[in-house]
C-alpha positions in Angstrom: 0.9 -27.1 32.3 0.6 -29.8 29.6 -1.8 -27.6 27.6 0.2 -24.4 27.8 2.5 -25.3 24.9 -0.2 -26.4 22.4 -2.3 -23.4 23.3 0.7 -21.1 22.8 1.2 -22.6 19.4 -2.3 -21.7 18.3 -2.2 -18.2 19.8 1.2 -17.3 18.3 0.4 -18.7 14.9 -2.8 -16.7 14.8 -0.9 -13.6 15.9 1.8 -14.2 13.2 -0.9 -14.5 10.5 -2.5 -11.2 11.4 -0.2 -8.3 11.9 -1.2 -5.9 14.6 -0.7 -3.0 12.3 -3.7 -4.2 10.2 -1.8 -5.2 7.1 0.7 -8.0 6.9 3.1 -6.7 4.2 5.0 -4.1 6.2 7.4 -2.6 3.7 7.5 0.1 1.1 8.1 -0.2 -2.7 8.8 2.4 -5.3 5.8 2.9 -7.5 6.7 3.5 -11.2 3.1 4.8 -11.9 3.1 7.3 -9.0 6.9 8.1 -9.0 7.0 7.8 -5.2 7.5 5.3 -2.4 4.3 3.7 -1.3 3.5 1.3 1.5 1.8 -2.0 0.6 -1.1 -1.0 2.9 -2.5 0.9 -0.1 -3.7 -2.5 -1.1 -5.6 -3.2 2.2 -9.1 -4.5 1.8 -8.2 -5.8 -1.7 -7.2 -9.2 -3.0 -3.6 -8.6 -4.3 -1.6 -10.5 -6.9 2.1 -9.6 -6.9 4.0 -10.6 -10.1 7.7 -10.7 -9.1 9.6 -10.1 -12.4 12.6 -8.5 -14.0 12.8 -6.8 -17.4 15.6 -9.2 -18.6 13.6 -12.3 -17.7 12.2 -13.8 -20.9 9.6 -15.9 -19.2 8.4 -12.8 -17.4 7.3 -11.5 -20.8 4.9 -14.4 -21.2 3.7 -13.9 -17.6 2.7 -10.4 -18.5 0.1 -11.8 -21.0 -1.2 -14.2 -18.4 -1.5 -11.3 -16.0 -3.4 -9.4 -18.5 -5.9 -12.3 -18.9 -6.3 -12.4 -15.1 -6.8 -8.7 -14.9 -9.4 -8.8 -17.7 -11.2 -11.6 -16.0 -11.5 -10.1 -12.5 -11.6 -6.4 -13.2 -11.8 -4.4 -10.0 -12.3 -7.4 -7.8 -8.6 -8.2 -7.8 -5.6 -5.8 -7.8 -2.3 -6.6 -9.5 1.2 -5.3 -8.9 4.1 -6.2 -11.2 7.1 -5.8 -9.0 10.7 -5.8 -10.3 13.0 -7.6 -7.8 16.0 -6.6 -9.9 16.6 -2.9 -9.0 20.2 -3.1 -10.3 18.9 -3.5 -13.9 15.4 -2.0 -13.6 14.9 1.7 -13.1 11.8 3.7 -14.0 12.8 4.2 -17.6 13.6 0.5 -18.1 10.3 -0.6 -16.7 8.3 2.0 -18.7 10.1 0.8 -21.9 9.3 -2.8 -20.8 5.6 -1.9 -20.5 5.6 -0.4 -24.0 7.3 -3.4 -25.4 4.9 -5.8 -23.8 1.9 -3.9 -25.0 3.3 -4.0 -28.6 4.3 -7.6 -28.5 1.1 -8.9 -27.0 -1.2 -6.3 -28.5 -2.7 -5.4 -25.1 -3.2 -2.4 -22.9 -1.6 -2.7 -19.4 -3.4 -0.8 -16.8 -2.2 -2.3 -13.5 0.6 -0.9 -11.4 4.3 -1.5 -11.7 6.8 -1.1 -8.9 10.4 -1.7 -7.9 11.5 -3.7 -4.8 14.6 -1.5 -4.5 15.5 -2.5 -0.9 14.8 -6.3 -1.6 12.2 -6.2 1.2 9.6 -8.3 -0.7 12.2 -10.5 -2.3 13.7 -11.4 1.2 10.4 -11.7 3.1 8.8 -14.0 0.6 11.9 -15.8 -0.7 11.7 -15.0 -4.4 14.0 -17.6 -5.9 12.8 -17.9 -9.5 11.4 -15.5 -12.0 8.6 -15.0 -12.6 7.0 -15.8 -9.3 3.4 -15.0 -8.5 2.0 -14.3 -5.0 -1.6 -14.1 -3.9 -2.6 -12.2 -0.8 -5.9 -11.7 0.9 -7.3 -8.3 1.9 -5.2 -8.3 5.1 -2.0 -8.9 3.2 -1.8 -12.6 4.3 -0.1 -14.9 1.8 -2.7 -17.3 0.4 -0.9 -19.0 -2.5 2.5 -18.9 -4.3 3.4 -20.0 -7.8 7.1 -20.3 -8.7 7.9 -20.0 -12.4 5.6 -19.2 -15.3 2.0 -19.5 -14.2 -1.0 -19.6 -16.6 -4.0 -17.4 -16.1 -6.1 -20.6 -15.7 -4.0 -21.7 -12.7 -4.5 -18.3 -11.0 -8.2 -18.0 -11.8 -8.8 -21.5 -10.5 -7.9 -20.3 -7.0 -10.1 -17.2 -7.0 -13.8 -17.0 -7.6 -15.2 -14.5 -10.1 -16.4 -12.2 -7.4 -12.9 -12.0 -5.8 -13.3 -14.6 -3.1 -11.1 -17.6 -2.6 -11.5 -21.1 -3.6 -9.7 -22.0 -0.4 -7.1 -24.7 -0.4 -6.8 -27.4 2.3 -5.3 -26.4 5.6 -2.3 -28.5 4.9 -1.6 -26.6 1.6 -2.0 -23.3 3.4 0.4 -24.4 6.1 3.0 -25.5 3.6 2.9 -22.1 1.9 3.3 -20.3 5.2 6.3 -22.5 6.2 7.9 -22.0 2.8 7.3 -18.3 2.2 6.2 -16.4 5.4 9.2 -15.2 7.4 7.2 -14.2 10.4 5.7 -17.7 10.5 9.1 -19.3 10.2 10.5 -17.2 13.1 7.5 -18.2 15.2 8.1 -21.9 14.5 11.8 -21.5 15.5 10.8 -19.7 18.7 8.4 -22.4 19.6 10.9 -25.2 19.0 13.4 -23.4 21.2 10.8 -23.0 23.9 10.0 -26.7 23.7 13.7 -27.7 23.9 14.1 -25.5 27.0 11.1 -27.0 28.7 12.3 -30.5 27.9 15.8 -29.7 29.1 14.4 -28.3 32.3 12.3 -31.3 33.0 15.3 -33.6 32.3 17.5 -31.7 34.7 14.8 -31.7 37.5 14.3 -35.5 36.9 18.0 -36.3 37.2 18.8 -33.8 39.9 15.9 -34.0 42.4 16.1 -31.6 45.3 16.1 -33.0 48.8 
């Protein structure tokens, strides 16, 4: 029995990192480009960068230019989604105007998708606490890296090879990101801790109340 608990940890962590539905981001968002709700599984089989922003966020304006540099560098090897996590202020018209303003300010052409997290699903799941924040997902929708605050294109490019593969971080760095930002992972850890407490309590009761 001594190996049951460690083995359970490995199995449950593996399960929590690979959603049985095939893609780990389970919610919908409203696509400004397509004017409809879409599931994040449209990004399956692609490396995805989600730029969590709001149109009123000044630093988010600078992030757009860094996003442009990343988009230009990787081309079709990486997909980008700028996702407003402030639906109270950002409707379709506001975001379209934001895009026009950013193209004029930075003298660029924006050709990646914009969306609205109008049910706060992404914001809740991945604990968006500062704007802008940037999230990097693999082709299965598994969170690989998170940057809080303004993030330069160099910082993002450093984590991804030119062909769209990852310059993988240490297991400890990946574990820290999962603990901080992956809700399913956090719930799994809480469950395992409760199981461990129950097992220890059971052994304690048996030890102190032996049966005849």
